[in-house]
N, C-alpha and C positions, 0 to 999 in steps of 0.2 A: 634737790639735794641728793642726786644719784651718786655723787662722788664720795659720800660719807656713809659708812656702815650704819644701817638703820638701827642695829642693836646698840651702837654707841649713843646715838641720838636719844633713844628711848631710855637708856640707863641714866643719861645725864639729865634729862627732863625730870625723872624721878628724884635724882639727887638734888637738883635745884629746888624742886617743890618742898623737899624736906627742910632744906636750909631756909627757904622763905617762911615756912611754917614756924620754925624756931625763932626767926627774926621778928615775928609779929604779924598780925593779920593786915594791918593798915600801912604796910611799907609803901614808900613812894616808888614811882617807876624808875627814878634814878638809882635808888637803893637796889631795886630788883635787877637792873642792868649791871650794876657793879658785882652783885652776887654771881650772876651768870658769867660775866667776863672772867672773874677770878676762878670760877669752877672750871671753865674751859681751858684757861691758860695753865692752871695748876695740875690738871689731870694728867697722869702718866699715860693714860690710854690714848692721848691725842698728840704724842710727841712726833709722830710721823706726818701729821697734817700741816700743810702750808698755811700762810697767812690768809689766803682767800677762803680756804676750807674752814678755818677757824672762825672767820668773820661770818660765813654762811651758817655755821653751827650756832653761833651766838644769836643771830637773827631768828633762826628756827626755834630755838629754845625760848627766846623772848616772846615770840608770837604765840607759842604753845602755852606759856605760863601766865602771860600778862594781857594778851589781846583776846577780845571776845570771840574772834573767828579763826584763831590759830593761823595756819598758812594762807587762809583766804583773806586775811585782814588787809594786806597791801592792795589787793584788787578791789575790795569793798570800799576802800578809801579813795580809789581813783575817781577823778571827776568824770561824770558822764556815764558811769556803769549803772545800769538799771536792774540787771538781774544776774545772779550767780547760780549756776546749775551744776550740782555735784551728782554724777551718776556712778556711785561707787567710789572707791579710794583713788582710782587712777584717771577717770574720765571727768574732767572739770572744765566747764565752759562759762563764758560771760557774754552778756549782751551789752554793747556800748554803741550808742547812737544808731540803733537799729540793726547793727551787725553782730552776729554770733561768732565767737572764735574760741578755740580751745586754749586753755591756760597751761603754761609750762611748769605746772607744779602737780604734786600728787601726795596723798597721805601715805605715811609709812606702812599703815596696816588698816584693815577694816576696824579694828578695835579703837584706833586713834580717831577715826571718823565718828564711830558710835559714841565715844567719850565726849566729843565736841557737841554732838546732837543732844546728849543727855544734859550737858551743862547749860546749853541754851534753853532747853525745856525747864530745867530746875529753876532758872532765874525768874521765870514767870509762873512758878509753882505748878508745873505740869510734868507728867511722867510719860516716858516712851520706853516700851519694853516688848517682850514677846506677847504679852496679854493686851497691851494698848500700843499697837504697832504704828499708829498714825498720830501725829501731833501738829497742831497749828500754834505758833508762838510768835514772839516779836523780839527784836533786839532793843538795846537801850536807846538807839536813835529813832525808833519807831518802825524800822524795816520789818516787813512781813516774812515769816519763816514757815515753811512746811517741810516736814520730815517724815520719811517712811522707813520703818525698820527692815532689817535684812531678811526677816523670816517671811515677808510677803513681797519683797523686791528681789528678783533673781540676781540682778547685778548691783544690789544695794550694799550699804544703806544709801538712801536718796535724800538729798538736801537741796531745797530751792529757796533762794533769798530774793525777795523783791525790794529793791532800794527805792526810797522816795527822796525827792529833792530836799536839800538842807533847808532851803527857804520854800515854804509852801506857796504854790501859785495863787495869785489873785485873779479876779475876773479881768482886770486890765491886761494881765500877762496873756490870758487866753485869747483876748481880742487881738493883741499884737501878733500872736502866733497864727492867727487865722482859724482858731478852733471854733469861734463863735463870732457873730457880728455884734456891733454895739447895740443895734436895735433889738436883737433877740435877748441880749444880756439885760437890757433895761426892762424888757417884758418880764423876764424871770425874777428880776429884783423886786418888781411890784408883786409878783405872785408869792414870793417868800414873805415879804413884809406884811401882806394882807392875809396870811394864814392859810394859803392853799396847800393841800397835801400833794407832795411831788414825789414821783418815782423816777429814778434814773436807771435806764436799762442799757445794755450793750454786751458785746462779746468779751472774751478774755483779753485783758490788757488794753481795753478801749478807754480807760481813764475814768471809770465810774467813781471810785473812791476819791480821786483827786477832784472831780467835778462836784461831788457831794460836799467836800470840804470847802470848795469855793462858794457854793450856794449858802453854806452856813454863815458866811460873813454878813449876809443880809438879815439875819435873825436879830430882832430888836434886843438891845443889850440888857433890858430889864427883865426879860423873860427867863423862866426856869426850864432848863433843857435836860432831858435824860437821854444819854447815849448808850446804846446796847450793841455790843459787837462780839463775834466769836473770838477774835484776837484784836486788841486795841490798835487801830491804825489812824483813825481820824484825829486831826490836830486842831481842835476848836479852841482858840486861844482868847478870844475877846469876851466870851460869855463867862461871867463870874459865878452865877448861880447854876452850876452844872454838876450833874452826877454821871459818872462813867461806870458802866457795868460790863463785865466780861464773863463769858462762859467758863466753866471749869470741867475738866475731864474727870472721869472716875479714877480712883486710885487702884492699886494692884489687886485690891479685894473687890473691885467693881462697885465701890460705894463713893458717895460724895459728888457725883456729877451734877452740874447745874447747866441747863440748856437755855437756848434763846427763848423758848416758850415760857419758861419759869421767870426769866428776867423781865419779859414784857408784862406778865401779870403782876410782878412786884413793882414795876415802874408805875402802874396804874394807881398804886397806893401812895405814891410819892409827891402828889400834887404837881404833876408836870404841866407846863404850858405847851411844850412840844416834846415828842418822842422821836428820836432818830435811831433807826435800826440799820447797822452798817450794811448788811446784806441778808436777804431771805433766800433760803435754798429748799425749804421743805414745809413741814406742817406748821411752822411758826408763822407762815403767811396768814393763817386763820386768826391767830391771836393779834397780829398786827392790824388786820382789817377790822376786827372787833374793837380794838383800841381807837382806831380812826373813826369808827362809827359811834363812839360814845362821847363825842363832844371835844375831842382833842384835835384842834386845828393846827396847821402848819407843820405836820409830821413829814418825815422824809425817809427814804430807803433806796436800796439798789438791788438789782437782780440781773442774771444772765439771760440774754435773748438775742434774736436776730433782727427784731424790729419792735416798734412800739406796740403794734397789734399782737405780735408774738409774745410780748411780755404779759399781756392780759391772759392769753391762753395758758401760759406757764403758771400764772397765779391760780387759775382755775384748777390746774392739775395739782399744785402744791396743797391747796385747801382740801382737795379730795383725798390726799394722803393722810390728812388729819382726821377728817370726819366724812362720813358718807352722806353729805347733804345733796338735795336735788340741785342740778346744775343751774336752774333758773334762780334759785335762792342765792347761790354763790355769786352769780353774775350781778344780782341786785346789790349784794354786799360790796363787790368791787366797784360798781358804778357809783354807789353813794359814798364810798370811802375815799377814792382817788379823784383828784382834780386834773393833774397834769402829768404826762409821761414825757421825759426827755430821753431821746435815744442817741447814743454815741457810737462811733465807729472808728476803726483804725485802718489807715490806708497803707498801700504798699511801701510808701516812703517813710512809714512809721509815724506819720502825723496822726493826731487824734482830733476828730471834729464832731460837732453836734450835727446829726443828720436829720433829726425831726423833733419838733415840739408839738404835742397833740393834747387836746382836751379830752378827758374821758366823760362821755355823755351817758344818758340813761340806757339801760338794757332794753333792746327792742327786737322783736321777731327772732328770738333765740340767740341773740348775740349782743355784745356791747359795741355801741357806736363810737368811733373815734373821730373827733373834729380836728383835722390837721391844720395847725396855725402857721408853722414854719417848716420848710422842707429844703433839704440840700439837693441842688441840681447842678447843671453845667455852669451856672452863674454864681454858685455858692449857696449859702443859706439865705433863703428869701421868704417873705410872707406869702402865704397862699391866697390871700384875699378873704379867707374865712374869718369870722369874728368870734370872739369868746361868747359862748351861749349863756353860761351861768355866771352872772355878775353879782350874785347876792353877797358874797364876802367883800367885794369891792365897795358895795353900797354901805354895808355895815361899818366898814373902816373909813368911810367918808372919801373914798377914792373913785367912786363910780363915774362922775362927770369928767374928771381929768383923764381917766383911762379911756373913756369913749372918744374924747377929743383926739388923743394920741393914736389910738388903735382902731 
């Protein structure tokens, strides 16, 4: 919108919002568009603008007043866009089909971008300001949002939006895409159904949340599931008896914060069959392990790491940030709590694949032993020839003999 005076656009957005407010809170999009068009066409300030400029002004005001993402909305609606990255008012990029490109739009001012960020945060009851300069939020369609205020971002404000597919992927889709083999998928299906505790690890944008969502499809429908997340992203649709908990940031007075650790402790009192923690990043790892070690089978979570073994080391570090326990005691907790680690990776062609499926075995000689069952190599994801060592849960669920026959 470089051809239109920014002051005109800002004044007209303010004028349109006042008219919309007087027209009522629940006006339709058609009514809103009519108000905008009438305002633009009737305004004496715009007599020098041509048809193209007026059309552009109408679209800009409509996006600013009616669309969730302001000028970013058309790009967010575009098929195939996975990420939108706003590095200050003028530098805006998107990732589509693995390619990052600069977008031909910009916010009129830093204040306009900050206003958008505050509106997104407010919709999920969160605050972002000089006192709370970082916020994790979500959009109405479930997209993940991270924003950083300008007092700590030199070229800020910064806004990052991770888009998810409109239709959540199923395991069949992942098999067709080559992300996992049918044999490995069948193995994981049995692990979920029989109540094994599973941890999904991987680097940034390796598909951890998507894969956790896929695994949740195998949870028996009659079970009660408690889902705990920093910002709600998982879309578990088939489970009826489900409780979804989300963290809460402190208000401007520094009060009212609710963190993952508190939510895990609360979940323990809700009679859960399974607890799903969207991602562990710090001291909440201790509470998660204690929950898993207190009789809750079939729990799942995700975390950042470079390998399955590396995830174990990171969990050790996370627990140490919460309590100064002896390392041997921490390793025993991890070994008794976790059963399976699924490690994911993203390739240079932007494909995401399962690289390793390993069993977590007992702590021995100062470390946790990993029994690798599937590994990705030159021929894809293949069985290693190792067999599952701990089959007690399979036996308890009456699946022991059938599993031994197949694997």
